[in-house]
C-alpha positions in Angstrom: 36.0 14.8 6.6 35.5 15.1 2.9 33.6 12.1 1.6 32.6 10.9 -1.9 29.7 8.4 -2.5 29.3 6.7 -5.8 25.7 5.7 -6.4 22.6 7.6 -5.3 20.4 4.5 -4.9 18.9 3.3 -1.7 22.2 2.7 0.2 24.3 5.5 -1.3 21.6 8.2 -0.6 21.0 7.1 2.9 24.7 6.7 3.7 25.7 10.0 2.2 22.8 11.9 3.8 23.5 10.5 7.3 27.3 11.3 7.0 26.4 14.9 6.0 23.9 15.0 9.0 26.9 14.1 11.2 28.9 17.0 9.9 31.0 15.6 7.1 31.2 17.2 3.6 29.6 14.7 1.2 29.5 14.7 -2.6 27.2 12.0 -4.1 27.9 11.2 -7.7 25.7 9.2 -10.2 25.5 8.6 -13.9 21.8 9.3 -13.9 21.6 13.0 -14.7 17.8 13.3 -14.1 18.2 11.7 -10.7 20.9 14.2 -9.8 18.9 17.2 -11.0 15.8 16.0 -9.1 17.8 15.6 -5.9 19.1 19.1 -6.2 15.4 20.2 -6.4 14.6 18.1 -3.3 12.8 15.4 -5.2 13.7 12.0 -3.5 13.7 8.9 -5.7 12.7 6.5 -2.9 10.3 6.5 0.0 12.1 6.1 3.3 10.7 7.7 6.5 12.7 10.7 7.7 15.0 10.8 4.6 13.4 13.6 2.6 13.7 16.4 5.2 17.3 15.3 6.0 18.3 15.4 2.4 16.8 18.9 1.9 18.3 20.3 5.0 21.8 19.1 4.4 21.7 20.0 0.7 20.6 23.6 1.7 23.4 23.7 4.3 26.0 22.8 1.6 27.2 19.7 3.4 25.5 17.4 0.8 25.8 17.9 -2.9 24.9 15.9 -6.0 26.8 15.7 -9.3 27.5 13.6 -12.4 31.1 14.9 -12.6 33.1 11.9 -11.5 36.5 13.6 -11.7 35.4 16.5 -9.4 33.8 14.0 -7.0 37.0 11.9 -6.8 39.0 15.1 -6.3 36.8 16.0 -3.4 36.9 12.9 -1.2 39.6 11.5 1.0 37.3 8.5 1.4 35.5 7.1 -1.7 32.4 5.0 -1.0 31.3 2.6 -3.7 27.5 2.2 -3.2 26.3 1.1 -6.6 24.0 -1.8 -7.3 25.0 -5.4 -7.5 22.0 -6.9 -9.4 21.8 -10.7 -9.7 23.4 -12.1 -12.9 21.6 -14.7 -15.0 22.8 -17.5 -12.7 21.9 -15.5 -9.5 25.4 -14.5 -8.7 26.1 -10.8 -7.9 27.0 -8.8 -11.0 30.0 -6.6 -10.1 30.3 -4.6 -13.4 29.1 -1.4 -11.7 31.3 -1.8 -8.7 34.4 -2.4 -10.9 33.5 0.4 -13.3 33.5 2.8 -10.3 36.8 1.4 -9.1 38.3 2.1 -12.5 36.8 5.6 -12.5 38.3 6.4 -9.1 41.7 5.1 -10.3 41.6 7.3 -13.4 41.0 10.4 -11.3 42.7 10.0 -7.9 45.6 12.3 -7.2 46.6 11.3 -3.7 46.4 8.4 -1.3 42.8 7.2 -1.3 40.7 4.9 0.8 38.2 3.1 -1.3 35.3 1.7 0.7 33.0 -1.1 -0.6 29.6 -0.3 0.8 27.7 -2.3 -1.9 26.8 -5.8 -0.9 29.5 -7.8 -2.7 30.7 -11.5 -2.6 33.7 -12.6 -0.8 36.8 -11.7 -2.8 35.4 -8.5 -4.3 38.0 -6.3 -2.5 40.7 -8.3 -4.3 38.9 -7.6 -7.6 38.6 -3.9 -6.8 42.2 -3.7 -5.8 43.2 -5.4 -9.1 41.0 -3.0 -11.2 42.5 0.1 -9.5 46.0 -1.3 -9.8 45.6 -2.0 -13.5 44.5 1.5 -14.2 47.2 3.1 -12.1 49.9 1.0 -13.9 49.0 2.8 -17.1 49.2 6.2 -15.6 52.4 8.3 -15.4 51.9 8.7 -11.7 51.5 5.1 -11.0 53.1 5.4 -7.6 49.8 6.6 -6.1 48.7 4.4 -3.1 45.3 3.3 -2.0 43.6 0.9 0.3 40.3 -1.0 -0.2 38.1 -1.4 2.8 35.0 -3.5 3.3 32.3 -1.6 5.2 29.0 -3.5 4.7 25.6 -1.8 5.3 23.0 -3.2 7.6 20.0 -1.0 6.8 16.4 -2.1 7.1 14.1 -0.6 4.5 11.6 1.5 6.4 14.0 2.1 9.2 17.2 2.9 7.3 17.8 6.5 8.6 17.6 5.3 12.2 19.8 2.3 11.4 22.4 4.6 9.9 22.3 7.2 12.5 22.1 4.7 15.4 23.9 1.6 14.2 24.0 -1.5 16.3 27.4 -2.4 14.7 29.9 -0.9 12.3 31.9 -3.6 10.5 35.2 -2.5 9.1 37.2 -4.9 7.0 40.8 -3.9 6.6 44.2 -4.7 8.2 45.6 -1.3 7.4 46.3 0.7 10.6 45.9 4.1 8.7 42.6 3.0 7.2 41.3 1.8 10.5 42.2 5.2 12.0 40.5 7.1 9.2 37.3 5.0 9.4 37.2 5.5 13.1 37.4 9.2 12.6 34.6 9.0 10.0 32.3 7.1 12.3 33.1 8.9 15.5 29.8 10.7 15.7 28.0 7.3 15.5 30.2 5.6 18.0 30.0 7.7 21.2 27.6 5.8 23.5 29.5 2.5 23.4 31.9 0.7 21.1 30.2 -0.3 17.9 33.1 -0.8 15.6 34.0 -4.4 14.8 37.3 -4.6 12.9 38.2 -7.7 10.9 39.9 -8.8 7.7 38.3 -7.9 4.4 37.0 -11.3 3.5 35.4 -11.8 6.9 33.6 -8.4 6.6 32.3 -9.3 3.1 31.0 -12.6 4.4 29.5 -11.0 7.5 27.0 -9.1 5.4 25.8 -12.1 3.5 25.7 -14.2 6.7 23.5 -11.7 8.5 20.9 -11.4 5.7 20.9 -15.2 5.1 20.4 -15.9 8.8 17.4 -13.6 8.9 16.0 -15.1 5.7 16.5 -18.6 7.3 14.4 -17.5 10.4 11.6 -16.4 8.2 11.6 -19.5 6.0 11.8 -21.8 9.0 8.9 -20.1 10.7 6.8 -20.3 7.5 7.6 -24.0 7.3 6.5 -24.5 10.9 3.3 -22.5 10.1 2.5 -24.8 7.3 3.0 -27.8 9.6 0.8 -26.1 12.3 -2.0 -25.6 9.8 -2.0 -29.2 8.9 -1.6 -30.5 12.5 -4.4 -28.3 13.9 -2.1 -26.1 15.9 -2.1 -22.3 16.1 1.2 -20.8 14.8 0.6 -17.6 16.7 0.6 -19.5 20.0 3.7 -21.4 18.9 5.4 -18.1 18.0 4.8 -16.7 21.5 6.0 -20.0 22.9 9.3 -20.0 21.1 9.9 -16.3 21.0 9.9 -16.1 24.8 13.2 -18.1 24.7 15.9 -15.4 24.6 18.1 -17.6 22.5 15.4 -17.3 19.7 13.7 -14.0 20.4 10.6 -12.5 18.6 12.3 -10.8 15.7 11.8 -12.4 12.2 9.6 -15.2 13.4 6.3 -13.9 12.1 4.7 -16.3 9.7 3.5 -14.9 6.4 3.7 -15.0 2.6 7.5 -15.0 2.3 10.2 -12.4 2.2 10.9 -10.0 -0.7 12.8 -6.8 -1.3 16.2 -6.0 -2.7 18.4 -7.8 -0.2 17.2 -11.2 1.2 16.3 -12.9 -2.1 19.4 -11.5 -3.9 21.8 -12.2 -1.1 20.6 -15.8 -0.5 21.0 -16.5 -4.2 24.4 -14.9 -4.4 25.8 -16.8 -1.4 24.5 -20.1 -3.0 26.3 -19.2 -6.2 29.5 -18.4 -4.2 29.2 -21.8 -2.6 28.6 -23.5 -5.9 31.7 -21.8 -7.2 33.9 -23.6 -4.7 32.1 -26.9 -5.0 30.3 -26.5 -1.7 26.6 -27.6 -1.5 24.8 -25.0 0.6 21.9 -27.2 1.5 20.4 -25.0 4.2 20.5 -21.9 1.9 18.9 -23.8 -1.0 16.1 -24.9 1.3 15.5 -21.4 2.6 15.2 -20.2 -1.0 12.9 -23.0 -2.0 10.6 -22.5 1.0 10.3 -18.8 0.3 9.5 -19.3 -3.4 6.7 -21.7 -2.5 5.5 -19.5 0.4 4.7 -16.7 -1.9 2.0 -18.9 -3.5 0.2 -19.4 -0.2 -2.5 -16.8 -0.6 -3.3 -17.8 -4.1 -3.6 -21.4 -3.1 -6.0 -20.6 -0.4 -8.1 -18.4 -2.7 -8.1 -21.0 -5.4 -9.1 -23.7 -3.0 -11.9 -21.6 -1.5 -13.4 -21.0 -4.9 -12.8 -24.6 -6.2 -10.5 -23.4 -8.9 -13.1 -21.1 -10.5 -11.7 -17.6 -10.3 -12.6 -16.4 -13.8 -14.5 -13.1 -13.7 -14.0 -12.6 -10.0 -12.5 -9.4 -8.5 -10.2 -9.3 -5.5 -9.4 -6.4 -3.3 -5.7 -6.4 -2.4 -4.3 -4.4 0.5 -0.6 -4.0 0.5 1.7 -4.0 -2.6 5.2 -3.2 -1.2 7.2 -6.1 0.1 7.1 -4.7 3.6 5.6 -1.6 5.4 7.2 1.8 5.3 8.7 1.5 1.8 7.5 1.7 -1.8 9.9 -1.1 -2.8 8.1 -3.9 -4.8 11.2 -5.9 -5.7 10.4 -9.6 -5.2 7.2 -8.6 -3.4 4.7 -11.4 -2.6 1.9 -9.1 -3.9 3.3 -9.5 -7.4 3.1 -13.3 -7.2 -0.4 -13.1 -6.0 -1.7 -10.6 -8.5 0.0 -12.3 -11.5 -1.5 -15.7 -10.4 -5.0 -14.1 -10.1 -4.7 -12.5 -13.6 -3.5 -15.9 -15.1 -6.7 -17.5 -13.6 -8.9 -14.9 -15.2 -9.5 -12.7 -12.0 -9.2 -9.0 -11.6 -7.5 -7.0 -8.8 -8.4 -3.7 -7.1 -5.3 -2.7 -5.2 -4.3 -0.2 -2.6 -1.0 0.6 -0.9 -0.1 3.7 1.2 3.2 4.3 -0.7 3.7 1.8 -3.6 1.0 2.9 -6.0 3.3 4.8 -8.4 5.8 1.8 -8.3 2.9 -0.6 -9.1 1.9 1.7 -12.1 5.5 1.7 -13.3 5.8 -2.1 -13.2 2.4 -3.1 -14.6 1.5 -0.1 -16.7 -2.0 -0.5 -18.2 -2.6 -4.1 -17.1 -6.2 -4.7 -17.8 -6.8 -6.8 -14.7 -5.5 -4.1 -12.3 -7.3 -1.2 -10.9 -5.4 1.1 -8.5 -7.6 2.6 -5.8 -7.0 5.8 -3.8 -8.0 4.3 -0.5 -8.3 0.8 1.1 -12.1 1.3 1.3 -12.3 2.1 -2.4 -10.5 -1.2 -3.2 -13.4 -3.1 -1.5 -16.2 -1.7 -3.7 -17.5 -4.4 -6.1 -14.9 -7.0 -5.0 -15.7 -10.6 -4.2 -13.1 -11.0 -1.4 -10.2 -9.2 0.3 -6.5 -10.4 0.4 -4.1 -8.7 2.7 -0.4 -9.0 1.7 1.5 -6.3 3.5 1.0 -5.4 7.2 0.7 -1.6 6.9 -0.5 -0.1 10.2 -3.7 1.3 8.6 -4.8 -2.2 7.8 -4.7 -3.5 11.4 -7.9 -1.9 12.7 -10.4 -1.7 9.7 -14.1 -1.3 9.8 -15.2 -5.0 9.6 -18.8 -4.1 9.1 -18.0 -2.0 6.1 -15.8 -4.8 4.7 -18.7 -7.3 5.1 -21.1 -4.9 3.4 -18.8 -4.1 0.5 -17.6 -7.6 -0.4 -19.8 -9.9 -2.4 -18.4 -12.8 -0.5 -17.5 -11.9 3.1 -14.1 -13.6 3.2 -10.6 -12.3 4.0 -7.4 -14.0 3.0 -4.8 -12.6 5.4 -1.2 -13.2 4.6 0.1 -11.5 7.7 -2.2 -12.8 10.5 -3.4 -9.4 11.5 -6.7 -10.5 13.1 -8.0 -13.0 15.6 -9.9 -15.9 13.9 -12.6 -16.0 16.6 -13.3 -12.3 16.2 -13.7 -12.8 12.5 -16.1 -15.7 13.2 -18.2 -13.4 15.4 -18.2 -10.8 12.7 -19.6 -13.3 10.2 -16.5 -13.2 8.0 -14.8 -16.3 6.7 -11.2 -15.9 7.5 -8.1 -17.6 6.1 -4.7 -16.8 7.6 -1.2 -18.5 7.8 -0.6 -21.4 10.1 -4.0 -21.3 11.7 -7.2 -23.3 10.9 -9.6 -21.3 8.7 -12.9 -20.1 10.4 
């Protein structure tokens, strides 16, 4: 099939590339000319395992192309994906200006029956707004009899595993009541739906809400576990033992119940906020979602609170090694990252940071520029030199089995503040390292 994808950000690039990998002819269009030219040269704007070679191979084969020519892109595709950003507005609601701008662009250039697919994460009712935007443009055209259908097809990609999630989805949600659109979407996703039935068809509004409900449920599990961790710490219990105890219940499971320093990224914070604003807009008090957001906001201050308490509030002139800057492993994404909260609090207290991350160094440089209190180091070992203590914020695999003797020798104060519970407290005690983690008594 011939597919057009508007937006070459995280979702659009992964979706377009995976559709091309499955054999479809995909044109990705974006207003950012430099991004388009870089992609033509094989320069990928994001870090996502497995994505770069797939982009290059499909571009070289001719199945995947990049352009800024919206008219040509619309003319190409029988199915038009809208995969542009929906950043939070000032009140936290999703800003739909880019989505609606693309809808109008499609309407201005379409010349046959067109299926318009909302892939962006959008609030309930967005399909109606897209339909209205397209209808308004078509009404002003001489060929206003053109027909179209708007479908909701939310993405469920995990950063760091997006390619696998796209190529081997656990579900494919299609929101439409049009028989022709259902048939077309089934044909589109046939290569991904062979082992067993993964397509879940529903009405548009239910599909739109499904995306938000999924992310908000996962965010709720994280915030709940962090709340229990804070209780465990105060009650003298070990949250890791509790985690094993409740995770063994198949009704709960082990996923998303790891205590830590809060969730970040481009999805959970934004989607929880957006659903709260949607609820506010219909005079519904989303008490649970507001509690999830509040707990996560406070949880991001956990490491700084432990550091500040350890040093009795006297952090001026001290230097801290920070391992992990991205909001999670296997990505360079620092949006809403707990590392940012920690570093900014340390700087405000007069401390300096020596930081290392396997992938997010360039992004950190872009965000903070020449921040005087920040030194970016080439290795995790280099970040330790001359530091007073170590803080671990992201659970990258290389951080799990470090040289503890080297850590002890390098640090002025042999203490680790671990926001991801990577190590056993008793082992740290034997190593002579003072160890603070989440939901466990310090040793």
